[in-house]
N, C-alpha and C positions, 0 to 999 in steps of 0.2 A: 819186273818184266811182265807179270800178270796184269798189273794195272795199266801198263802201256797197251797191251793187247785189247783190254776192255775199252780204253780210251779210243783206240783206233777203230774198233767196231762202232762205238758211239758216233764218232765223226763220220764214218761211212753211212750210218743210218741217217744222220742229220742231212748229209749231202743228198742221199737218195730221196728223202722226203721233200727236200727243197726242189729237186728236179721234177719230182712227180707233181708237186704243186704248180710248177711253171708250165707243165704240159697242157693244162686246161686254161691257162691265163688268157689266151685269145680264142679259146674254143677249138683248138686243133684236134682234140680228142672227140669232137662231136661230128656226126655224119648227117648231111642233108637227107631228108626223106626217111630217116631212121630215128634219129634222136628226137626226144620230145622236149616240150617246154620245161618239164621237171628236170630232165637231164641237163638242160642249159643252166638252170638255176643251181643245180648241184655242182656243176663244173665251174661256172663262172661267178656264182654268188648273186647277190641282190643287185639289180641294175640301178644306176643313178637316176634313170628316167625310163618310163614305160608308157607306150601308147597302145590303145586298142582301137582298131578301125571298125566302122560299121559292118564290114563284111566278115569280121571275126579275125582278121589278120592282126598280129601283134608285132610291135617293134620295141626292142630293149636297147638301151644305151649303156655301154661300159667304158667310161673314160679311164685311162690308166695314167693320169697326171697326178700332181702337177709336174713331177720330174720325168714321168714317162712320156713317150712321144706318140701315143696311139690312142684312138678311141675305136672300139669295135661296136658296130650295129648288128644286132641279131634280129633276123626276120623269121617269124613263125607263121605258118599257114593256118587257116581256119580249123583244120583237123588236129592242130596241136603239134604238128611235126615241123622240125627245123627246115626252113627254105634255104637260108644262106647266112653267112657271117661276112661282113665287110669291114676292112680297115678304112676309115673315112677321112683321116687327116692326111690328105695328099692334094696335089695340084688339080687333079681331075674333079674332085669333090668341091674344092674351093671355087673352081671356074663356074660352078652351077649357081653361085650366089650372084644375084643381079641387083646392082644399085638402082634405087628408086622403085624396085618391084618386090624383092624378097623381104619377108617379114621376120620378126624374131622367132616365131613359131616354126617357120620353114627352115631357118638356120639351125634351130635346136634339133629338128627332125633329120637334118642333113649331117650335122657334125657332133651333136650331143652337147652337153653343157660345157661352157668354158670354165677355166680355172677361176673359182670365186675370188681368190686373192688378187687376181689381175684384172678384175672387172672395175671399171672406173666410169664415173659420171662427171662431165665437164659442164658446169652450169652456164658459163659464158656462151658456149656453143649449143647448149641444150642437146648434148651428145652423150650417148652411152657406148662404151667400148668393151667388147668381149675379146678374150685372147686365148689362144691354144698354143701349146708347144708341140712341134712335130719334127720328123726326120725328113729333110728335103731330098730332092733328086740327086744331090751330091753327097748324101749321107752325112750331112751336117745338121745339128739341131738348129731350128729356126722358130720364129714366132709368126703366127697368123692372126691378124686383128680384123675384126668386123666392127665398123663404126655405124651406129644407128642414129637416126633422128629420134630423139627421146620422146617427142610429141606424137609423131605418126607411127613410130615403131618400124619404119622402113629403113633398109640399108642405105647409108649414104655412100660409103666406099669400103674397100678392103685393102689391106696391104700385108706384105710379107717382109720379114727382116731377119738377119742372123741373130741367133741367141748367143750373145757374147758372155763368156765367163769373166765376170768383173775382176776376179783375183789375178787372172792371167791375161786378160784382154785378148782372148782368142775364141774362135768358134770351136765347139766341142763336136767331135764326130760321133755318129750313132750308127749302129749296124742296121742293115736292111735285110 
């Protein structure tokens, strides 16, 4: 009986630590105007990408893929305080990508890095494809693809499609 109690406490500790780790996953424990860049790094870890603007503002990208459905962009003011955190894998952000105008750098700053395993180059079309997994408006996992002219680096087109689970041939739901 004593070992069962000890095992129960250990399980409770593991679950508590897991939930505490998830609290900062998207920066929900951070406060705009209060939290610092150091707080962001402590809470969310090392970003996949980091940009520093000439005015001192910083932007950090936190993709939560390949099986996650979100990328968080963290914006830090020149004074080192958190301005905001945005979840960027949604239709509103996708709509800001303009065929024949948006560049690869603009797409990276908007959505963060795509999943490397899903990046493809098609020689016959001289086309580069980047792909992200996200949770669509109907709470179903989907894929968003951006196709670039590989020579110019400009977006040719974008498209969205369901993320079908091949074993079951169904779309998987995801919570919002």
